[in-house]
N, C-alpha and C positions, 0 to 999 in steps of 0.2 A: 539757824543763823541768828546771831545776836546783833541787832541794829540799834545804833544810837542816833536818834533824830535830834538835830539842833535847830530849833525853830521857835521863834517868839510870837508868831502870829497864831492865835488860838484856833481860828477857823481852818487855816492851812494844816496845822498840827492834827486837828480832829479828822480831817480828810485822810491823811496818811494813816492815822491810827485805825480808822474804820477799814481801810484797805488791807492793812497788814495783820491786825490783831485777830482776824478771822482765820488766819492760816496757822496750822498747827506747828509748822516747822520754823516759824519766825517769832522771835521774842523782841519786842520793841520797848525801848526806854526813851524818855523825852527829857531834854534840858532846854533852857531858853536863852542861855548866853554862851559865848565862846569860852569865857573863863570857867564856867561850870562844866562845859564839855571837856576841857583839858583836865580838870581835876577828876572828873568821873572816869576818863580814859586812863588816867595814871593809876587808878585804884581798882579798876574792873576790866575784865576781858570782853572785848567786842570784836565782831567779825568785820563790820562795815559801818561807815559813818554817812549819814544823810544830812547834808549841811546846807542850811539856808545862807545865802551870801550876805543878807542884810540883817544884822543883829544889833542889839543895843550897844555892844562893845566891839563891833567889827562891821565894816561896811565894804561891800563889793569884794574884790579879789583880796583885799586886806585880810578878810576873815579866813580865807583859805591859806594864805601865806603864813599868818600867825599860827594856825592849827598845824600846818606842815612843819613849822620850825620845832614844834614840840612832839608831834606824833607823825612818824614816818612809815610805820610798818602796817598801818591799817588803811585799806582802800577807802576813798572818799567819792561819793556821788553828790554833786551840788544841785541845789534847787534854785531855779530862776524863773522869772516871769517871761511871758511871750515876748515882751518888748526888750528883754535883756538877753535874748538868745545868743547874741554875739559875745556877751559876757561869759556865757557857758562855754563857748569855744575857747575863749582866752583862759578859762579855768583849766581846761584840758592841758594847755601849754604849761601850766604851773603845777601840775601834779595830780589833778583830779582824774579819776578813771572814766567818768562819764558825767553828763548833766541831764537833768530832767526839767521840762517845763511844768510849772506848778499846775495841778489839776489833771495831770496825766492819769490814764485809767490804771486799774489794778494790774493788768497783764504787763503793761509797759513798765510800771514801777518795779514789779517783781523781776522781770527780765533784766532790767538795768542793774538791779542789786546783785543778782546772780552772776551776770556777765562781768561786772566790776570785780567781784570776789574771785572768780575763776581767772580773770586776766591778771590780777595781782599775784595769785599763786603761780601762774605760768611764768610771769616775769621773774619771780624769785628763782625759778628752776632753769631759766634760760642761760645761754652762753653769755660771755662778757658783752657789754653793750656795743662795743665797736664792731664785733663780729656779727651781732644781730642786725645792727643798722646796715652793715654791708650786704648781708643776705637779703634784707628787705629791699635795699636799693636795687639789687640785681633782678628782683622779681617784677619791677615796674620799669617800663621803657622810658627813654628820655622824652619822647613825645607825650606819653601819659603824665609824666611829671610836669611838663609845661601846661597841659590841660588842667591838672590838679591845682597848680598855682593860680591859674586864671579863675578856676572855680572858687578858690579862696578869696579872690578879689571881687567875687560876686558877678562875674560876667555871664551872660546868656550864651547858649550854644552858637547863635549867630555872631555874637561879639567875639567869642573864642575863635570861631572860624576865620573871621576877618583878621584878627591879631596874628594867627598862625598861618594864614593863607591856605586853609583847607575847608572843605565843604561842611556844612552843619551836620549832615548825615555821618560824616567821618568823625566829627566831634562826638556825636552820640555814641558811635561805636567805641571810641576810646573811653568814654565815661562808663559804658557797660562793662568793659574790660576791667576798669579800676574797681568798680563795685564788686565784681566777681573775685578779684584778687584780694580785696580787703574784707570780703564776706560781710558787706554792709548793704543797706538799702537807703538810697537817697543821697543827694549831692552834699548836704551838710554833714552827714555821717562820714562820707568819703573824705571830706576836708579834715574832720576831727581825727580820723584814723591816720591821715597823712601827717598831721601835727604830732600825734602820739609816736609815730615811727621816726620822726625827725626828718621827713622827706621834704617838707616845705616850711 
């Protein structure tokens, strides 16, 4: 797997390099600006892009949008800080395959890269988007969609129960079903997957 890391912070870049360069099946290259990344991608083959959202020539989601205008066929995993986790979710809505909190451990980093790559390949082989969305819609019940939307708004189980007029234990059951159907762990990842599928 050839990975292009776009990161201008030396300490953050060094951490990723230490985590990935010890793996025999991953080849890592580093650039520090968005313009350098686009030029490198136009002249070299990479399997995946690991993108810091805050760069000298790109800030926040602007970095991802600029990159996606030029490079559409390579999956992107964005890097963000803990305080910018919502930014990571928004990046998913704008074409990123996944997001990572800076400082994530090696297993989480590698898992995210492999998942993003496989997901991009799967999307390329899927049916037309409308049919795919319809199939995904059918797999999730209307009540689960309501719960998912309230999860996106940051509601607790009790708050969701009050809004929908159901018991917190029933809310928990719906969330468990959503996690199983989406094959994810955690409320945030469920919301991310719902956004990816265009359900919310």
